[in-house]
ROTORKOL-862144 format. One record per residue: residue number from 1; residue in one letter; x, y, z of N, C-alpha, C, O, CB in turn. Coordinates in Angstrom, 1 decimal, padded with zeros to 4 digits. Glycine has a CB too. Example, Ala and Ser with C-alpha at 12.3 -4.5 7.8 and 13.67 -1.06 7.14 Angstrom:
{1,A,{013.2,-005.7,007.8},{012.3,-004.5,007.8},{013.2,-003.3,007.8},{014.2,-003.3,008.5},{011.3,-004.5,009.0}}
{2,S,{012.8,-002.2,007.1},{013.7,-001.1,007.1},{012.9,000.0,007.9},{013.4,001.1,008.0},{014.1,-000.6,005.7}}
This chain:
{1,M,{018.9,005.7,007.6},{020.1,006.5,008.0},{019.9,007.2,009.3},{020.8,007.9,009.8},{020.5,007.4,006.9}}
{2,L,{018.7,007.1,009.8},{018.3,007.8,011.1},{019.1,007.2,012.3},{019.2,007.8,013.3},{016.8,007.8,011.3}}
{3,W,{019.5,005.9,012.1},{020.1,005.3,013.3},{021.5,005.9,013.7},{021.8,005.8,014.9},{020.4,003.8,012.9}}
{4,L,{022.2,006.5,012.8},{023.5,007.1,013.1},{023.4,008.3,014.1},{024.1,008.3,015.1},{024.2,007.5,011.8}}
{5,P,{022.5,009.3,013.8},{022.4,010.4,014.8},{021.8,009.9,016.1},{022.1,010.4,017.2},{021.6,011.5,014.2}}
{6,L,{020.9,008.9,016.0},{020.3,008.3,017.2},{021.4,007.6,018.1},{021.4,007.7,019.3},{019.2,007.4,016.9}}
{7,L,{022.3,006.9,017.4},{023.4,006.3,018.1},{024.3,007.3,018.9},{024.6,007.1,020.0},{024.2,005.4,017.1}}
{8,V,{024.5,008.4,018.2},{025.4,009.5,018.8},{024.6,010.1,020.0},{025.2,010.3,021.1},{025.7,010.6,017.8}}
{9,I,{023.3,010.3,019.8},{022.5,010.9,020.9},{022.5,009.9,022.1},{022.6,010.3,023.2},{021.1,011.2,020.4}}
{10,G,{022.2,008.6,021.8},{022.2,007.6,022.8},{023.5,007.5,023.6},{023.5,007.4,024.8},{021.8,006.3,022.2}}
{11,W,{024.6,007.6,022.8},{025.9,007.5,023.5},{026.2,008.7,024.3},{026.7,008.5,025.5},{027.0,007.4,022.4}}
{12,A,{025.8,009.9,023.9},{026.0,011.1,024.7},{025.1,011.0,025.9},{025.6,011.4,027.0},{025.6,012.3,023.8}}
{13,L,{023.9,010.6,025.8},{023.1,010.5,027.0},{023.6,009.4,027.9},{023.4,009.5,029.1},{021.6,010.2,026.6}}
{14,A,{024.1,008.3,027.4},{024.6,007.2,028.2},{025.7,007.7,029.1},{025.9,007.3,030.3},{025.1,006.1,027.3}}
{15,R,{026.6,008.6,028.6},{027.7,009.2,029.5},{027.1,009.9,030.7},{027.7,009.9,031.7},{028.6,010.0,028.6}}
{16,G,{026.0,010.6,030.5},{025.4,011.4,031.5},{024.5,010.7,032.4},{024.5,010.9,033.6},{024.7,012.6,030.9}}
{17,I,{023.6,009.8,031.9},{022.6,009.2,032.7},{022.7,007.7,032.8},{021.8,007.0,033.4},{021.3,009.6,032.2}}
{18,G,{023.6,007.1,032.2},{023.8,005.6,032.2},{023.5,005.0,030.9},{022.7,005.5,030.1},{022.9,005.1,033.3}}
{19,L,{024.2,003.9,030.6},{024.1,003.2,029.3},{022.7,002.7,029.0},{022.2,002.9,027.9},{025.1,002.1,029.3}}
{20,L,{022.0,002.1,030.0},{020.7,001.6,029.8},{019.7,002.7,029.5},{018.8,002.5,028.6},{020.3,000.7,031.0}}
{21,A,{019.7,003.7,030.2},{018.8,004.8,030.0},{019.0,005.5,028.7},{018.1,005.9,028.0},{018.9,005.9,031.2}}
{22,G,{020.3,005.7,028.3},{020.6,006.3,027.0},{020.1,005.4,025.8},{019.6,005.9,024.9},{022.1,006.5,026.9}}
{23,A,{020.3,004.1,026.0},{019.8,003.2,024.9},{018.3,003.2,024.8},{017.7,003.2,023.7},{020.3,001.7,025.2}}
{24,A,{017.6,003.2,026.0},{016.2,003.3,026.0},{015.7,004.6,025.3},{014.7,004.5,024.5},{015.6,003.2,027.4}}
{25,I,{016.3,005.7,025.6},{015.9,007.0,025.0},{016.1,006.9,023.5},{015.3,007.4,022.7},{016.6,008.1,025.6}}
{26,A,{017.3,006.4,023.0},{017.5,006.3,021.6},{016.5,005.4,020.9},{016.1,005.7,019.8},{019.0,005.8,021.4}}
{27,I,{016.1,004.3,021.5},{015.1,003.4,020.9},{013.8,004.1,020.8},{013.1,004.0,019.8},{015.0,002.1,021.7}}
{28,L,{013.4,004.9,021.8},{012.1,005.6,021.8},{012.1,006.7,020.7},{011.1,006.8,020.0},{011.9,006.2,023.2}}
{29,I,{013.2,007.4,020.6},{013.3,008.4,019.6},{013.2,007.8,018.2},{012.5,008.3,017.3},{014.6,009.2,019.7}}
{30,E,{013.9,006.7,018.0},{013.9,006.0,016.7},{012.5,005.5,016.4},{012.1,005.5,015.2},{014.9,004.8,016.7}}
{31,A,{011.8,005.0,017.4},{010.4,004.5,017.2},{009.5,005.6,016.8},{008.6,005.4,016.0},{009.9,003.8,018.5}}
{32,M,{009.7,006.8,017.3},{008.8,007.9,016.9},{009.0,008.3,015.5},{008.1,008.8,014.8},{009.1,009.1,017.8}}
{33,F,{010.2,008.2,014.9},{010.5,008.7,013.6},{010.8,007.6,012.6},{011.2,007.9,011.4},{011.7,009.6,013.7}}
{34,S,{010.6,006.4,013.0},{011.0,005.3,012.0},{009.9,005.1,011.0},{008.8,005.6,011.1},{011.2,004.0,012.8}}
{35,Y,{010.3,004.4,009.9},{009.4,004.1,008.8},{008.4,003.1,009.3},{008.7,002.2,009.9},{010.2,003.6,007.6}}
{36,R,{007.1,003.4,008.9},{006.0,002.5,009.2},{005.5,001.9,008.0},{005.2,002.7,007.0},{004.9,003.2,010.1}}
{37,K,{005.3,000.6,007.9},{004.8,000.0,006.8},{003.4,000.4,006.5},{002.6,000.5,007.5},{004.9,-001.6,006.9}}
{38,P,{003.0,000.7,005.3},{001.6,001.1,005.0},{000.7,000.0,005.4},{001.0,-001.2,005.3},{001.4,001.4,003.5}}
{39,K,{-000.4,000.3,006.0},{-001.4,-000.7,006.6},{-002.5,-001.1,005.6},{-003.4,-000.3,005.3},{-002.0,-000.1,007.8}}
{40,G,{-002.3,-002.2,005.0},{-003.4,-002.8,004.3},{-003.8,-002.3,003.0},{-003.9,-003.1,002.0},{-004.5,-002.8,005.1}}
{41,E,{-004.1,-001.1,002.8},{-004.7,-000.6,001.6},{-003.6,-000.5,000.5},{-002.5,-000.1,000.8},{-005.4,000.7,001.8}}
{42,R,{-004.0,-000.8,-000.7},{-003.1,-000.7,-001.9},{-003.7,000.3,-002.8},{-004.9,000.5,-002.9},{-002.9,-002.1,-002.5}}
{43,S,{-002.8,000.9,-003.5},{-003.3,001.9,-004.5},{-003.9,001.2,-005.7},{-003.4,000.1,-006.1},{-002.2,002.9,-005.0}}
{44,M,{-004.9,001.7,-006.3},{-005.6,001.1,-007.4},{-004.9,001.6,-008.7},{-004.6,002.8,-008.8},{-007.1,001.4,-007.5}}
{45,P,{-004.6,000.7,-009.6},{-004.1,001.1,-010.9},{-005.1,001.9,-011.7},{-006.3,001.7,-011.6},{-003.6,-000.1,-011.7}}
{46,T,{-004.6,002.9,-012.4},{-005.4,003.7,-013.3},{-005.7,003.0,-014.6},{-004.7,002.7,-015.3},{-004.8,005.1,-013.5}}
{47,P,{-006.9,002.8,-015.0},{-007.2,002.1,-016.2},{-006.8,003.0,-017.4},{-006.9,004.2,-017.3},{-008.6,001.7,-016.3}}
{48,A,{-006.5,002.3,-018.5},{-006.1,003.1,-019.7},{-007.3,003.7,-020.4},{-007.1,004.7,-021.2},{-005.3,002.1,-020.7}}
{49,D,{-008.5,003.2,-020.2},{-009.6,003.7,-021.0},{-010.2,005.0,-020.4},{-011.2,005.5,-021.0},{-010.7,002.7,-021.1}}
{50,G,{-009.7,005.5,-019.3},{-010.2,006.8,-018.8},{-011.4,006.6,-017.8},{-011.9,007.7,-017.4},{-010.6,007.7,-019.9}}
{51,N,{-011.8,005.4,-017.4},{-012.9,005.3,-016.5},{-012.4,005.1,-015.1},{-013.0,004.4,-014.3},{-013.7,004.0,-016.9}}
{52,A,{-011.4,005.9,-014.7},{-010.8,005.7,-013.4},{-011.8,006.1,-012.3},{-011.8,005.4,-011.3},{-009.6,006.6,-013.3}}
{53,R,{-012.5,007.1,-012.5},{-013.5,007.6,-011.5},{-014.6,006.5,-011.2},{-014.9,006.2,-010.1},{-014.1,008.9,-011.8}}
{54,E,{-015.1,005.9,-012.3},{-016.1,004.9,-012.2},{-015.5,003.6,-011.5},{-016.2,003.0,-010.7},{-016.7,004.5,-013.6}}
{55,E,{-014.3,003.3,-011.9},{-013.7,002.1,-011.3},{-013.4,002.3,-009.8},{-013.6,001.4,-009.0},{-012.4,001.7,-012.0}}
{56,A,{-013.0,003.5,-009.4},{-012.8,003.8,-008.0},{-014.1,003.8,-007.3},{-014.1,003.3,-006.1},{-012.1,005.2,-007.9}}
{57,R,{-015.2,004.3,-007.9},{-016.5,004.2,-007.2},{-016.9,002.8,-007.0},{-017.5,002.5,-006.0},{-017.5,005.0,-008.0}}
{58,S,{-016.7,002.0,-008.0},{-017.2,000.6,-007.9},{-016.3,-000.2,-006.9},{-016.8,-001.1,-006.2},{-017.1,-000.1,-009.3}}
{59,A,{-015.0,000.2,-006.8},{-014.2,-000.5,-005.8},{-014.6,-000.1,-004.4},{-014.7,-000.9,-003.5},{-012.7,-000.1,-006.0}}
{60,L,{-014.9,001.2,-004.2},{-015.4,001.6,-002.9},{-016.7,000.9,-002.5},{-017.0,000.5,-001.4},{-015.6,003.1,-002.8}}
{61,Q,{-017.6,000.8,-003.5},{-018.9,000.1,-003.3},{-018.6,-001.3,-002.9},{-019.3,-001.9,-002.1},{-019.8,000.2,-004.6}}
{62,R,{-017.7,-002.0,-003.6},{-017.4,-003.4,-003.3},{-016.9,-003.5,-001.9},{-017.2,-004.5,-001.1},{-016.3,-003.9,-004.3}}
{63,W,{-016.0,-002.6,-001.4},{-015.5,-002.6,000.0},{-016.7,-002.4,000.9},{-016.7,-003.1,002.0},{-014.4,-001.6,000.2}}
{64,A,{-017.6,-001.6,000.6},{-018.7,-001.3,001.5},{-019.7,-002.5,001.6},{-020.3,-002.7,002.6},{-019.5,000.0,001.0}}
{65,T,{-019.9,-003.2,000.5},{-020.9,-004.3,000.5},{-020.4,-005.7,000.6},{-021.0,-006.6,001.2},{-021.7,-004.2,-000.8}}
{66,E,{-019.1,-006.0,000.2},{-018.6,-007.3,000.2},{-017.6,-007.7,001.2},{-017.3,-008.8,001.4},{-018.1,-007.6,-001.2}}
{67,A,{-017.0,-006.7,001.9},{-015.9,-006.9,002.8},{-016.4,-007.8,003.9},{-017.5,-007.6,004.5},{-015.4,-005.6,003.3}}
{68,V,{-015.5,-008.7,004.3},{-015.8,-009.7,005.4},{-014.6,-009.6,006.4},{-013.5,-009.2,006.0},{-016.0,-011.1,004.9}}
{69,P,{-014.8,-010.0,007.6},{-013.7,-010.1,008.6},{-012.7,-011.1,008.2},{-013.0,-012.1,007.6},{-014.2,-010.4,010.0}}
{70,S,{-011.4,-010.8,008.5},{-010.4,-011.7,008.1},{-010.5,-013.0,009.0},{-011.1,-012.9,010.1},{-009.0,-011.1,008.4}}
{71,P,{-010.1,-014.1,008.5},{-009.3,-014.4,007.3},{-010.2,-014.6,006.1},{-009.7,-014.8,005.0},{-008.5,-015.6,007.5}}
{72,G,{-011.6,-014.5,006.3},{-012.4,-014.8,005.1},{-012.2,-016.1,004.6},{-012.1,-017.1,005.3},{-012.2,-013.7,004.0}}
{73,A,{-012.0,-016.2,003.3},{-011.6,-017.5,002.7},{-010.2,-017.6,002.3},{-009.7,-018.5,001.5},{-012.5,-017.8,001.4}}
{74,W,{-009.4,-016.7,002.8},{-008.0,-016.6,002.4},{-007.1,-017.4,003.4},{-007.3,-017.5,004.6},{-007.5,-015.2,002.5}}
{75,Q,{-006.1,-018.1,002.8},{-005.1,-018.9,003.5},{-003.7,-018.3,003.2},{-003.3,-018.5,002.0},{-005.3,-020.4,003.2}}
{76,P,{-003.0,-017.7,004.1},{-001.7,-017.2,003.8},{-000.7,-018.3,003.5},{-000.9,-019.4,004.0},{-001.2,-016.3,004.9}}
{77,P,{000.3,-018.0,002.7},{001.3,-019.1,002.4},{002.1,-019.4,003.7},{002.2,-018.5,004.6},{002.3,-018.6,001.4}}
{78,S,{002.7,-020.6,003.8},{003.4,-020.9,005.0},{004.7,-020.1,005.1},{005.3,-019.7,004.0},{003.8,-022.5,005.0}}
{79,G,{005.1,-019.8,006.2},{006.3,-018.9,006.4},{006.0,-017.4,006.4},{007.0,-016.7,006.5},{007.3,-019.3,005.5}}
{80,C,{004.8,-017.0,006.2},{004.4,-015.6,006.1},{003.6,-015.2,007.3},{002.8,-016.0,007.8},{003.7,-015.3,004.8}}
{81,L,{003.8,-014.0,007.8},{002.9,-013.4,008.8},{001.8,-012.8,008.1},{002.0,-011.7,007.4},{003.7,-012.4,009.7}}
{82,P,{000.6,-013.3,008.2},{-000.6,-012.6,007.5},{-000.7,-011.2,008.0},{-000.6,-010.9,009.2},{-001.9,-013.4,007.7}}
{83,A,{-001.0,-010.3,007.1},{-001.3,-008.9,007.4},{000.0,-008.1,007.6},{000.0,-006.9,007.7},{-002.2,-008.7,008.6}}
{84,W,{001.2,-008.8,007.7},{002.4,-008.1,007.8},{003.2,-008.2,006.5},{003.5,-007.2,005.9},{003.2,-008.7,009.0}}
{85,N,{003.6,-009.4,006.1},{004.4,-009.6,004.9},{003.6,-010.4,003.9},{004.2,-010.8,002.9},{005.7,-010.2,005.2}}
{86,W,{002.3,-010.5,004.1},{001.4,-011.1,003.1},{000.0,-010.5,003.2},{-000.4,-010.3,004.4},{001.4,-012.7,003.2}}
{87,A,{-000.6,-010.2,002.1},{-001.9,-009.6,002.1},{-002.7,-010.2,000.9},{-002.1,-010.6,-000.1},{-001.9,-008.1,002.1}}
{88,P,{-004.0,-010.3,001.0},{-004.8,-010.7,-000.2},{-004.5,-009.8,-001.3},{-004.2,-008.6,-001.1},{-006.3,-010.8,000.2}}
{89,P,{-004.8,-010.2,-002.6},{-004.5,-009.4,-003.7},{-005.2,-008.0,-003.7},{-004.7,-007.0,-004.2},{-004.9,-010.1,-005.0}}
{90,D,{-006.4,-008.0,-003.2},{-007.2,-006.7,-003.1},{-006.9,-005.9,-001.9},{-007.4,-004.8,-001.8},{-008.7,-007.0,-003.2}}
{91,G,{-006.0,-006.3,-001.1},{-005.6,-005.6,000.1},{-006.5,-005.9,001.3},{-007.3,-006.8,001.2},{-005.6,-004.1,-000.2}}
{92,M,{-006.4,-005.1,002.3},{-007.2,-005.3,003.5},{-007.2,-003.9,004.3},{-006.4,-003.1,004.0},{-006.6,-006.4,004.4}}
{93,R,{-008.1,-003.8,005.1},{-008.3,-002.6,005.9},{-008.4,-003.0,007.4},{-009.2,-003.9,007.8},{-009.5,-001.8,005.5}}
{94,P,{-007.6,-002.3,008.3},{-007.7,-002.6,009.7},{-009.1,-002.2,010.3},{-009.6,-001.1,009.9},{-006.6,-001.9,010.5}}
{95,R,{-009.6,-003.0,011.2},{-010.8,-002.7,011.9},{-010.5,-002.7,013.4},{-010.8,-003.7,014.0},{-012.0,-003.7,011.5}}
{96,L,{-010.0,-001.6,013.9},{-009.6,-001.6,015.3},{-010.8,-001.6,016.2},{-010.6,-001.8,017.4},{-008.7,-000.4,015.5}}
{97,D,{-012.0,-001.3,015.7},{-013.2,-001.3,016.5},{-013.6,-002.7,016.9},{-014.4,-002.9,017.8},{-014.3,-000.6,015.8}}
{98,R,{-013.0,-003.7,016.2},{-013.3,-005.1,016.5},{-012.3,-005.8,017.5},{-012.5,-007.0,017.9},{-013.3,-005.9,015.2}}
{99,V,{-011.3,-005.1,017.9},{-010.3,-005.7,018.7},{-010.2,-005.0,020.1},{-010.6,-003.9,020.2},{-008.9,-005.7,018.1}}
{100,P,{-009.7,-005.7,021.1},{-009.7,-005.1,022.5},{-008.7,-004.0,022.5},{-007.8,-003.8,021.6},{-009.2,-006.2,023.5}}
{101,S,{-008.8,-003.1,023.5},{-007.9,-001.9,023.6},{-006.4,-002.3,023.7},{-005.6,-001.6,023.2},{-008.3,-001.0,024.7}}
{102,W,{-006.1,-003.4,024.4},{-004.7,-003.8,024.5},{-004.1,-004.2,023.1},{-002.9,-004.0,022.9},{-004.6,-004.9,025.5}}
{103,V,{-004.9,-004.7,022.2},{-004.5,-005.0,020.9},{-004.3,-003.7,020.1},{-003.4,-003.6,019.2},{-005.4,-006.0,020.2}}
{104,Q,{-005.1,-002.7,020.3},{-005.0,-001.5,019.6},{-003.7,-000.8,020.0},{-003.0,-000.2,019.1},{-006.2,-000.5,019.9}}
{105,T,{-003.3,-000.9,021.2},{-002.0,-000.4,021.7},{-000.8,-001.2,021.1},{000.1,-000.6,020.6},{-001.9,-000.4,023.2}}
{106,W,{-001.0,-002.5,021.1},{000.0,-003.4,020.6},{000.2,-003.2,019.1},{001.3,-003.2,018.6},{-000.4,-004.9,020.8}}
{107,Y,{-000.9,-002.9,018.3},{-000.9,-002.6,016.9},{000.0,-001.4,016.6},{000.5,-001.3,015.5},{-002.3,-002.4,016.4}}
{108,K,{000.1,-000.4,017.5},{000.8,000.8,017.3},{002.2,000.8,017.9},{002.9,001.8,017.9},{000.1,002.0,017.9}}
{109,T,{002.6,-000.4,018.5},{003.9,-000.5,019.1},{005.0,-000.9,018.1},{004.9,-001.8,017.4},{003.9,-001.5,020.3}}
{110,P,{006.1,-000.1,018.1},{007.2,-000.4,017.1},{007.8,-001.8,017.4},{007.8,-002.2,018.6},{008.2,000.7,017.1}}
{111,F,{008.3,-002.4,016.4},{009.1,-003.7,016.4},{008.2,-004.9,016.7},{008.4,-005.9,016.0},{010.1,-003.6,017.5}}
{112,I,{007.2,-004.8,017.5},{006.4,-006.0,017.8},{005.0,-005.9,017.2},{004.2,-006.8,017.4},{006.3,-006.2,019.3}}
{113,D,{004.8,-004.8,016.5},{003.4,-004.7,015.9},{003.2,-005.7,014.8},{002.0,-006.0,014.5},{003.3,-003.3,015.3}}
{114,R,{004.2,-006.3,014.2},{004.0,-007.4,013.2},{003.2,-008.6,013.8},{002.4,-009.2,013.1},{005.3,-007.9,012.6}}
{115,Y,{003.4,-008.9,015.1},{002.7,-010.0,015.7},{001.2,-009.6,016.0},{000.3,-010.4,016.1},{003.4,-010.4,017.0}}
{116,A,{001.0,-008.3,016.3},{-000.3,-007.8,016.4},{-001.1,-007.9,015.1},{-002.3,-008.2,015.2},{-000.3,-006.3,016.9}}
{117,H,{-000.5,-007.6,014.0},{-001.1,-007.7,012.7},{-001.6,-009.2,012.5},{-002.7,-009.4,012.1},{-000.2,-007.3,011.6}}
{118,A,{-000.7,-010.1,012.8},{-001.1,-011.6,012.7},{-002.2,-012.0,013.6},{-003.1,-012.7,013.3},{000.2,-012.4,012.9}}
{119,W,{-002.1,-011.5,014.9},{-003.2,-011.8,015.8},{-004.5,-011.2,015.3},{-005.5,-011.9,015.4},{-002.9,-011.2,017.2}}
{120,M,{-004.5,-010.0,014.8},{-005.7,-009.4,014.3},{-006.2,-010.2,013.1},{-007.4,-010.3,012.9},{-005.5,-007.9,013.9}}
{121,W,{-005.3,-010.7,012.3},{-005.8,-011.5,011.1},{-006.5,-012.7,011.6},{-007.6,-013.0,011.1},{-004.5,-011.9,010.3}}
{122,R,{-006.0,-013.4,012.6},{-006.7,-014.6,013.1},{-008.0,-014.3,013.8},{-008.8,-015.2,013.9},{-005.7,-015.4,014.0}}
{123,H,{-008.1,-013.1,014.4},{-009.3,-012.8,015.2},{-010.3,-011.9,014.5},{-011.1,-011.3,015.2},{-008.9,-012.3,016.5}}
{124,G,{-010.2,-011.7,013.2},{-011.1,-010.8,012.5},{-010.9,-009.4,012.6},{-011.9,-008.6,012.5},{-012.5,-011.2,012.9}}
{125,G,{-009.7,-008.9,012.8},{-009.4,-007.5,013.0},{-009.1,-006.8,011.7},{-008.7,-005.6,011.7},{-008.3,-007.3,013.9}}
{126,W,{-009.3,-007.4,010.6},{-009.1,-006.8,009.2},{-010.3,-007.1,008.4},{-011.0,-008.1,008.6},{-007.8,-007.3,008.5}}
{127,D,{-010.7,-006.1,007.5},{-011.7,-006.4,006.5},{-010.9,-006.8,005.2},{-009.9,-006.2,004.8},{-012.5,-005.1,006.2}}
{128,V,{-011.4,-007.9,004.6},{-010.8,-008.4,003.4},{-012.0,-008.6,002.4},{-013.1,-008.8,002.8},{-010.0,-009.7,003.6}}
{129,L,{-011.6,-008.6,001.1},{-012.6,-008.9,000.1},{-012.5,-010.4,-000.2},{-011.4,-010.9,-000.3},{-012.4,-008.1,-001.2}}
{130,P,{-013.6,-011.1,-000.3},{-013.5,-012.6,-000.6},{-012.9,-012.8,-002.0},{-013.0,-011.9,-002.9},{-014.9,-013.2,-000.6}}
{131,P,{-012.3,-014.0,-002.2},{-011.7,-014.3,-003.5},{-012.7,-014.2,-004.6},{-013.9,-014.6,-004.4},{-011.0,-015.7,-003.5}}
{132,S,{-012.4,-013.7,-005.7},{-013.3,-013.7,-006.8},{-013.5,-015.1,-007.4},{-012.6,-015.9,-007.4},{-012.8,-012.7,-008.0}}
{133,T,{-014.7,-015.3,-007.9},{-015.0,-016.7,-008.4},{-014.7,-016.8,-009.8},{-014.9,-017.9,-010.4},{-016.5,-017.0,-008.1}}
{134,S,{-014.3,-015.8,-010.5},{-014.0,-015.9,-011.9},{-012.6,-016.5,-012.2},{-012.3,-016.6,-013.4},{-014.1,-014.5,-012.6}}
């Protein structure tokens, strides 16, 4: 619902400084306050037996010892952008230290960051857990 006040602000600015400048300012304001998709990590379910702390500790240990650069052994389904609208079941974690600085900027850019996520997936910019063998 943020788009409505931004549209009014953009229209008001357009009358004073020109339509193109007003639209650009409205888009920048929207980008600063827009919803951002959570990156990679998923919340862990709480087990019913009360061992939540132990399971959380073992999950963190698994991420520390078993995580591999993307894509690992994972193959995303066709028609999906990996790391944007598809993720492995255990989730993934961004590793911006493995990508060039221009990709780090691209990763934080609104609207086109989905393609940065996919680029990072193909070039090892995410940590993933390998598929379980069980």
